[in-house]
N, CA, C and O of each residue as an XYZ file, in Angstrom:
588
protein
N       8.965    -26.378    -27.503
C       8.334    -25.347    -28.363
C       8.754    -24.011    -27.945
O       8.588    -23.732    -26.758
N       9.297    -23.096    -28.759
C       9.571    -21.845    -28.488
C       8.395    -20.909    -28.557
O       7.569    -21.095    -29.450
N       8.221    -19.826    -27.620
C       7.300    -19.032    -27.334
C       7.465    -17.754    -28.015
O       8.352    -17.024    -27.572
N       6.727    -17.316    -29.084
C       6.968    -16.196    -29.620
C       5.658    -15.221    -29.787
O       4.568    -15.678    -29.445
N       5.732    -14.052    -30.241
C       4.585    -13.086    -30.509
C       4.146    -12.418    -29.271
O       4.621    -12.620    -28.153
N       3.098    -11.522    -29.601
C       2.424    -10.718    -28.442
C       1.122    -10.759    -28.769
O       0.631    -10.635    -29.891
N       0.458    -10.980    -27.493
C      -1.034    -11.191    -27.611
C      -1.605    -10.124    -26.403
O      -0.960     -9.712    -25.439
N      -2.839     -9.848    -26.716
C      -3.664     -8.980    -25.676
C      -4.771     -9.829    -25.049
O      -5.682    -10.221    -25.778
N      -4.757    -10.156    -23.689
C      -5.899    -10.780    -23.065
C      -5.949    -10.068    -21.768
O      -5.024     -9.411    -21.290
N      -7.409    -10.308    -21.113
C      -7.598     -9.544    -19.918
C      -7.573    -10.435    -18.785
O      -7.901    -11.619    -18.863
N      -7.194     -9.878    -17.757
C      -7.244    -10.483    -16.321
C      -8.619    -10.313    -15.756
O      -9.111     -9.204    -15.546
N      -9.226    -11.458    -15.516
C     -10.677    -11.410    -15.079
C     -10.733    -11.011    -13.431
O      -9.728    -10.850    -12.739
N     -11.946    -10.904    -13.021
C     -12.239    -10.482    -11.688
C     -11.673    -11.687    -10.628
O     -11.533    -11.456     -9.427
N     -11.401    -12.867    -11.178
C     -10.828    -13.907    -10.342
C      -9.243    -14.251    -10.585
O      -8.676    -15.284    -10.230
N      -8.667    -13.143    -11.272
C      -7.136    -13.162    -11.392
C      -6.958    -14.480    -12.414
O      -6.073    -15.315    -12.228
N      -7.716    -14.537    -13.286
C      -7.367    -15.615    -14.370
C      -7.098    -14.934    -15.586
O      -7.738    -13.920    -15.866
N      -6.165    -15.409    -16.383
C      -5.908    -14.958    -17.757
C      -5.992    -15.831    -18.560
O      -5.521    -16.904    -18.180
N      -6.526    -15.802    -19.812
C      -6.479    -16.691    -20.832
C      -5.177    -16.971    -21.641
O      -4.694    -16.065    -22.320
N      -4.627    -18.131    -21.589
C      -3.502    -18.336    -22.236
C      -3.866    -18.478    -24.017
O      -4.727    -19.257    -24.426
N      -3.172    -17.724    -24.795
C      -3.111    -17.923    -26.174
C      -3.264    -19.249    -26.477
O      -2.494    -20.089    -26.013
N      -4.281    -19.566    -27.294
C      -4.698    -20.994    -27.992
C      -3.523    -21.650    -28.480
O      -3.283    -22.784    -28.067
N      -2.693    -21.050    -29.372
C      -1.584    -21.838    -29.774
C      -0.529    -22.196    -28.846
O       0.454    -22.821    -29.242
N      -0.665    -21.846    -27.651
C       0.329    -22.222    -26.588
C      -0.188    -23.398    -25.639
O       0.597    -24.127    -25.033
N      -1.447    -23.510    -25.570
C      -2.094    -24.458    -24.557
C      -1.601    -25.832    -24.465
O      -1.369    -26.420    -23.408
N      -1.448    -26.334    -25.718
C      -0.926    -27.718    -25.677
C       0.343    -27.805    -24.991
O       0.531    -28.717    -24.186
N       1.269    -26.903    -25.244
C       2.454    -27.037    -24.526
C       2.433    -26.757    -23.022
O       3.351    -27.150    -22.301
N       1.525    -26.170    -22.616
C       1.405    -25.912    -21.204
C       0.293    -26.903    -20.458
O      -0.042    -26.628    -19.306
N      -0.193    -27.899    -21.040
C      -1.553    -28.773    -20.865
C      -0.987    -29.402    -19.598
O      -1.796    -29.411    -18.670
N       0.202    -29.927    -19.338
C       0.588    -30.627    -18.191
C       0.903    -29.910    -16.771
O       1.295    -30.429    -15.726
N       0.617    -28.587    -17.053
C       0.833    -27.701    -15.897
C       1.866    -26.553    -16.050
O       2.806    -26.579    -16.845
N       1.628    -25.722    -15.345
C       2.518    -24.357    -15.559
C       3.274    -24.087    -14.322
O       2.924    -24.697    -13.312
N       4.291    -23.236    -14.253
C       4.933    -22.702    -13.219
C       4.961    -21.095    -13.402
O       5.677    -20.600    -14.272
N       4.234    -20.370    -12.634
C       4.084    -19.029    -12.656
C       5.099    -18.434    -11.630
O       5.120    -18.777    -10.448
N       6.003    -17.443    -12.226
C       7.299    -17.073    -11.374
C       7.226    -15.559    -11.457
O       6.912    -15.055    -12.536
N       7.494    -14.780    -10.388
C       7.855    -13.356    -10.279
C       9.017    -13.024    -11.228
O      10.150    -13.450    -11.005
N       8.748    -12.326    -12.196
C       9.768    -12.057    -13.106
C      10.784    -11.040    -12.505
O      10.434    -10.337    -11.556
N      11.986    -10.950    -13.014
C      13.023    -10.103    -12.543
C      12.680     -8.587    -12.738
O      13.016     -7.687    -11.967
N      11.909     -8.437    -13.972
C      11.414     -7.315    -14.333
C       9.879     -7.315    -13.621
O       9.597     -8.318    -12.966
N       8.907     -6.269    -13.717
C       7.606     -6.228    -13.346
C       6.655     -6.926    -14.330
O       5.820     -6.388    -15.057
N       6.934     -8.183    -14.213
C       5.990     -9.235    -15.037
C       5.698    -10.482    -14.513
O       6.245    -10.788    -13.453
N       4.875    -11.333    -15.097
C       4.720    -12.639    -14.369
C       5.310    -13.759    -15.542
O       4.841    -13.861    -16.676
N       6.180    -14.379    -15.125
C       6.531    -15.495    -16.046
C       5.865    -16.839    -16.009
O       5.570    -17.367    -14.937
N       5.635    -17.377    -17.133
C       4.924    -18.457    -17.371
C       5.636    -19.427    -18.003
O       5.829    -19.269    -19.209
N       6.115    -20.493    -17.415
C       6.773    -21.672    -17.869
C       6.152    -22.882    -17.954
O       5.320    -23.067    -17.066
N       6.319    -23.926    -18.887
C       5.878    -25.346    -18.594
C       6.778    -25.750    -17.528
O       7.879    -25.267    -17.266
N       5.965    -27.009    -16.758
C       6.813    -27.626    -15.887
C       8.266    -27.951    -16.283
O       9.210    -27.700    -15.533
N       8.401    -28.516    -17.483
C       9.691    -29.030    -17.704
C      10.638    -28.000    -18.069
O      11.836    -28.103    -17.804
N       9.990    -26.729    -18.842
C      10.860    -25.722    -18.963
C      11.412    -25.146    -17.625
O      12.609    -24.862    -17.574
N      10.717    -24.981    -16.682
C      11.171    -24.439    -15.350
C      12.251    -25.367    -14.756
O      13.314    -24.989    -14.265
N      11.799    -26.702    -14.880
C      12.771    -27.733    -14.359
C      14.117    -27.420    -15.015
O      15.123    -27.349    -14.309
N      14.175    -27.234    -16.305
C      15.477    -26.960    -17.118
C      16.038    -25.529    -16.401
O      17.253    -25.450    -16.219
N      15.325    -24.598    -16.065
C      15.901    -23.293    -15.405
C      16.369    -23.685    -14.255
O      17.487    -23.236    -14.004
N      15.836    -24.469    -13.350
C      16.326    -25.001    -12.118
C      17.466    -25.614    -12.302
O      18.372    -25.241    -11.555
N      17.762    -26.607    -13.217
C      18.863    -27.540    -13.214
C      20.191    -26.635    -13.912
O      21.382    -26.802    -13.651
N      19.717    -25.840    -14.675
C      20.762    -24.813    -15.263
C      21.382    -23.776    -14.264
O      22.595    -23.637    -14.104
N      20.493    -23.125    -13.667
C      20.942    -21.886    -12.868
C      21.023    -22.095    -11.456
O      21.850    -21.504    -10.762
N      20.053    -23.055    -10.932
C      19.948    -23.308     -9.287
C      20.493    -24.586     -8.699
O      20.584    -24.655     -7.473
N      20.865    -25.605     -9.452
C      20.984    -26.870     -8.932
C      22.529    -26.806     -8.517
O      22.862    -27.589     -7.627
N      23.389    -26.071     -8.989
C      24.869    -26.247     -8.630
C      25.164    -25.064     -7.437
O      26.305    -24.792     -7.062
N      23.973    -24.432     -6.924
C      24.258    -23.433     -5.943
C      24.609    -24.184     -4.697
O      24.191    -25.325     -4.500
N      25.396    -23.527     -3.839
C      25.846    -24.238     -2.664
C      24.960    -23.977     -1.396
O      25.051    -22.946     -0.729
N      24.236    -24.835     -1.167
C      23.205    -24.585      0.150
C      23.986    -24.282      1.414
O      23.382    -24.023      2.456
N      25.182    -24.304      1.362
C      25.872    -23.656      2.570
C      26.354    -22.195      2.472
O      26.844    -21.566      3.411
N      26.159    -21.740      1.249
C      26.641    -20.338      1.013
C      25.290    -19.656      1.021
O      24.342    -20.148      0.409
N      25.186    -18.470      1.741
C      24.073    -17.555      2.035
C      23.454    -17.027      0.755
O      22.241    -16.862      0.620
N      24.452    -16.749     -0.267
C      23.962    -16.250     -1.507
C      23.245    -17.105     -2.523
O      22.441    -16.766     -3.392
N      23.754    -18.372     -2.190
C      23.115    -19.440     -2.906
C      21.905    -19.837     -2.463
O      21.030    -20.152     -3.270
N      21.681    -19.878     -1.000
C      20.374    -20.140     -0.563
C      19.328    -19.048     -0.844
O      18.174    -19.287     -1.201
N      19.831    -17.868     -0.655
C      18.815    -16.612     -0.989
C      18.440    -16.707     -2.521
O      17.286    -16.430     -2.847
N      19.354    -17.082     -3.467
C      18.940    -17.105     -4.840
C      18.005    -18.361     -4.935
O      17.128    -18.257     -5.792
N      18.023    -19.321     -4.345
C      17.045    -20.543     -4.371
C      16.074    -20.199     -3.824
O      15.074    -20.701     -4.337
N      15.790    -19.291     -2.651
C      14.629    -18.817     -1.817
C      13.795    -17.912     -2.991
O      12.597    -18.056     -3.234
N      14.637    -17.016     -3.614
C      13.819    -16.142     -4.477
C      13.204    -16.765     -5.710
O      12.190    -16.282     -6.213
N      13.830    -17.868     -6.217
C      13.207    -18.439     -7.340
C      12.168    -19.356     -6.903
O      11.280    -19.465     -7.748
N      11.992    -20.061     -5.834
C      11.093    -21.142     -5.518
C      10.034    -20.422     -4.785
O       8.861    -20.577     -5.124
N      10.386    -19.576     -3.718
C       9.235    -18.974     -2.960
C       8.561    -18.078     -3.727
O       7.400    -17.819     -3.409
N       9.066    -17.534     -4.702
C       8.101    -16.492     -5.627
C       7.606    -17.131     -6.924
O       7.411    -16.444     -7.926
N       7.383    -18.599     -6.895
C       6.910    -19.375     -7.902
C       5.822    -20.123     -7.435
O       5.691    -20.387     -6.240
N       4.849    -20.564     -8.502
C       3.635    -21.429     -8.114
C       3.415    -22.411     -9.172
O       3.739    -22.156    -10.332
N       2.894    -23.495     -8.841
C       2.585    -24.524     -9.683
C       0.947    -24.257     -9.971
O       0.218    -24.046     -9.002
N       0.499    -24.269    -11.076
C      -0.785    -24.025    -11.497
C      -1.203    -25.026    -12.817
O      -0.395    -25.630    -13.522
N      -2.444    -25.031    -12.931
C      -2.932    -25.966    -14.114
C      -3.837    -24.986    -15.095
O      -4.422    -24.047    -14.557
N      -3.943    -25.149    -16.278
C      -4.913    -24.513    -17.127
C      -6.245    -24.994    -16.867
O      -6.334    -26.201    -16.646
N      -7.254    -24.337    -16.847
C      -8.616    -24.705    -16.845
C      -9.113    -25.210    -18.196
O      -8.436    -25.115    -19.220
N     -10.330    -25.752    -18.147
C     -11.131    -26.071    -19.173
C     -11.026    -24.979    -20.565
O     -10.808    -25.270    -21.741
N     -11.235    -23.822    -20.023
C     -11.250    -22.415    -20.925
C      -9.861    -22.197    -21.369
O      -9.700    -21.291    -22.187
N      -8.792    -22.888    -20.964
C      -7.352    -22.340    -21.316
C      -7.025    -20.953    -20.346
O      -6.317    -20.043    -20.778
N      -7.524    -20.929    -19.239
C      -7.135    -19.989    -18.465
C      -6.182    -20.393    -17.256
O      -6.169    -21.552    -16.841
N      -5.485    -19.519    -16.775
C      -4.637    -19.803    -15.469
C      -4.806    -18.707    -14.421
O      -4.879    -17.500    -14.651
N      -4.854    -19.300    -13.264
C      -4.956    -18.237    -12.122
C      -3.830    -17.691    -11.760
O      -2.925    -18.479    -11.485
N      -3.601    -16.485    -11.673
C      -2.512    -15.749    -11.190
C      -2.459    -15.411     -9.818
O      -3.313    -14.604     -9.449
N      -1.624    -15.853     -8.935
C      -1.643    -15.478     -7.466
C      -1.519    -14.046     -7.169
O      -0.624    -13.364     -7.667
N      -2.386    -13.590     -6.381
C      -2.486    -12.199     -6.072
C      -1.260    -11.462     -6.006
O      -1.100    -10.395     -6.599
N      -0.163    -12.160     -5.102
C       1.103    -11.367     -4.774
C       1.801    -11.285     -6.338
O       2.483    -10.276     -6.512
N       1.724    -12.074     -7.303
C       2.319    -12.075     -8.427
C       1.421    -10.737     -9.364
O       1.964     -9.814     -9.971
N       0.309    -10.930     -9.270
C      -0.566     -9.761     -9.990
C      -0.177     -8.632     -9.255
O      -0.078     -7.667    -10.012
N       0.098     -8.343     -8.027
C       0.516     -7.039     -7.573
C       2.086     -6.678     -7.867
O       2.503     -5.525     -7.979
N       2.831     -7.782     -7.966
C       4.484     -7.458     -8.373
C       4.180     -6.881     -9.877
O       4.881     -5.950    -10.271
N       3.303     -7.333    -10.603
C       3.271     -7.043    -12.245
C       2.550     -5.924    -12.507
O       2.731     -5.382    -13.598
N       1.529     -5.320    -11.503
C       0.614     -4.337    -11.572
C      -0.362     -4.713    -12.631
O      -0.699     -3.857    -13.450
N      -0.862     -5.962    -12.689
C      -1.831     -6.386    -13.660
C      -3.225     -5.969    -13.167
O      -3.531     -5.992    -11.975
N      -3.977     -5.622    -14.063
C      -5.300     -5.274    -13.941
C      -6.057     -5.189    -15.383
O      -5.508     -4.631    -16.333
N      -7.151     -5.686    -15.473
C      -7.689     -5.533    -16.914
C      -6.886     -6.022    -17.897
O      -6.180     -7.025    -17.791
N      -6.996     -5.264    -18.930
C      -5.980     -5.759    -20.203
C      -4.600     -5.846    -19.787
O      -3.938     -5.068    -19.099
N      -4.229     -7.169    -20.449
C      -2.557     -7.167    -20.251
C      -2.030     -7.753    -21.656
O      -2.753     -8.213    -22.539
N      -0.838     -7.664    -21.682
C      -0.072     -8.166    -22.635
C       0.729     -9.533    -22.287
O       1.434     -9.625    -21.282
N       0.558    -10.529    -23.168
C       1.217    -11.664    -23.190
C       2.266    -11.560    -24.274
O       1.991    -11.327    -25.451
N       3.596    -11.763    -23.760
C       4.754    -11.749    -24.807
C       5.531    -13.082    -24.543
O       6.038    -13.441    -23.480
N       5.511    -13.774    -25.814
C       6.319    -14.946    -26.008
C       7.912    -14.694    -25.860
O       8.429    -13.866    -26.610
N       8.567    -15.268    -25.074
C      10.193    -14.988    -24.821
C      10.926    -16.410    -24.774
O      11.181    -16.928    -23.687
N      11.193    -16.907    -25.753
C      11.781    -18.218    -25.903
C      11.159    -19.412    -25.167
O      10.290    -20.094    -25.709
N      11.600    -19.655    -23.951
C      11.271    -20.790    -23.187
C       9.954    -20.457    -22.398
O       9.385    -21.356    -21.779
N       9.474    -19.200    -22.414
C       8.310    -18.747    -21.538
C       7.595    -17.678    -22.053
O       7.985    -16.960    -22.973
N       6.425    -17.564    -21.388
C       5.454    -16.393    -21.710
C       5.745    -15.393    -20.533
O       6.115    -15.778    -19.424
N       5.545    -14.069    -20.871
C       5.616    -13.036    -19.740
C       4.277    -12.231    -19.922
O       3.798    -11.833    -20.984
N       3.767    -12.075    -18.616
C       2.431    -11.199    -18.570
C       2.900     -9.865    -18.139
O       3.697     -9.727    -17.211
N       2.404     -8.884    -18.818
C       2.880     -7.590    -18.640
C       1.476     -6.688    -18.373
O       0.424     -6.971    -18.947
N       1.597     -5.594    -17.451
C       0.648     -4.330    -17.558
C       1.034     -3.742    -18.956
O       2.229     -3.727    -19.250
N       0.138     -3.271    -19.813
C       0.393     -2.711    -20.939
C       1.119     -1.552    -20.846
O       1.841     -1.276    -21.804
N       1.085     -0.742    -19.815
C       2.021      0.658    -19.879
C       3.527      0.133    -19.528
O       4.544      0.530    -20.097
N       3.480     -0.722    -18.604
C       5.026     -1.279    -18.241
C       5.562     -1.828    -19.626
O       6.654     -1.491    -20.084
N       4.786     -2.610    -20.182
C       5.308     -3.286    -21.386
C       5.808     -2.153    -22.382
O       6.917     -2.264    -22.905
N       4.995     -1.075    -22.639
C       5.335      0.035    -23.531
C       6.554      0.730    -23.241
O       7.304      1.188    -24.103
N       6.747      0.802    -21.891
C       8.116      1.385    -21.210
C       9.235      0.527    -21.513
O      10.345      0.974    -21.803
N       8.924     -0.838    -21.442
C      10.019     -1.957    -21.665
C      10.426     -1.855    -23.041
O      11.604     -1.938    -23.388
N       9.370     -1.659    -23.901
C       9.732     -1.600    -25.416
C      10.499     -0.461    -25.771
O      11.367     -0.597    -26.632
N      10.290      0.754    -25.182
C      11.196      1.936    -25.313
C      12.582      1.451    -24.793
O      13.496      1.713    -25.575
N      12.836      1.001    -23.998
C      14.230      0.678    -23.513
C      14.850     -0.432    -24.580
O      16.041     -0.376    -24.886
N      13.983     -1.426    -25.116
C      14.630     -2.368    -25.861
C      14.939     -1.650    -27.225
O      16.001     -1.876    -27.804
N      13.984     -0.766    -27.744
C      14.332     -0.059    -29.048
C      15.694      0.772    -28.915
O      16.559      0.691    -29.787
N      15.825      1.486    -27.905
C      16.943      2.109    -27.618
C      18.385      1.439    -27.632
O      19.447      1.887    -28.065
N      18.045      0.041    -26.930
C      19.152     -0.860    -26.789
C      19.490     -1.222    -28.255
O      20.656     -1.113    -28.636
N      18.463     -1.672    -29.138
C      18.620     -1.989    -30.433
C      19.543     -0.800    -31.229
O      20.584     -1.053    -31.835
N      19.085      0.224    -31.127
C      19.638      1.464    -31.842
C      21.116      1.488    -31.319
O      22.059      1.703    -32.081
N      21.265      1.258    -29.994
C      22.630      1.649    -29.626
C      23.699      0.419    -30.144
O      24.835      0.629    -30.571
N      23.149     -0.711    -30.020
C      23.862     -1.803    -30.756
C      24.170     -1.811    -32.152
O      25.135     -2.396    -32.644
N      23.100     -0.969    -32.934
C      23.338     -1.028    -34.325
C      24.266      0.098    -34.850
O      24.495      0.373    -36.028
N      24.817      0.771    -33.588
C      25.649      1.904    -33.967
C      25.177      3.259    -33.942
O      25.876      4.272    -33.918
N      23.744      3.170    -33.952
C      23.106      4.621    -33.931
C      22.943      5.467    -32.502
O      22.430      6.584    -32.441
N      23.476      4.727    -31.364
C      23.257      5.424    -30.054
C      24.330      6.375    -29.654
O      25.336      6.605    -30.325
N      24.033      6.908    -28.505
C      24.921      8.143    -28.055
C      26.314      7.617    -27.894
O      27.211      8.414    -28.171
N      26.684      6.320    -27.464
C      27.883      5.878    -27.042
C      28.783      5.862    -28.308
O      29.950      6.252    -28.286
N      28.117      5.354    -29.482
C      28.816      5.264    -30.762
C      28.935      6.846    -31.180
O      30.076      7.231    -31.437
N      28.092      7.600    -31.253
C      28.331      8.945    -31.677
C      29.361      9.817    -30.850
O      29.848     10.809    -31.393
N      29.708      9.483    -29.563
C      30.624     10.109    -28.667
C      32.017      9.215    -29.082
O      33.031      9.544    -28.466
N      32.114      8.409    -29.807
C      33.344      7.738    -30.176
C      33.697      6.735    -29.224
O      34.854      6.318    -29.265
N      32.921      6.279    -28.389
C      33.316      5.237    -27.317
C      33.302      3.783    -27.711
O      33.609      2.918    -26.891
């Protein structure tokens, strides 16, 4: 299933967030919560995270320092969780802090995952995305400068 769309849900006092109803079946077997490369929390189905591991991590050389560090980054900064009967997932405190989550949050569908964002950080990210789109369409400063 491809995750698409943008949703607003709140992080509760126990650091749980409700997963949008349309995605719960795809995540019913369990989820992997991971520290995003940006300040967000990534939510994968177990199988989708397994695909990421196979595609990007499996071929890393365990005798290479950079390979080990990359494996550590992805595995030590992720957690296995389950949805509760109300469709919520508990977000570990260190991931909450990484993403700056509190109260209202934005849940964005991004292909093989959901991303949970602080609304202000999400707005800033969207400004960067909009500028990138404009530049790629030929309306950005590099196109105007003849580059």
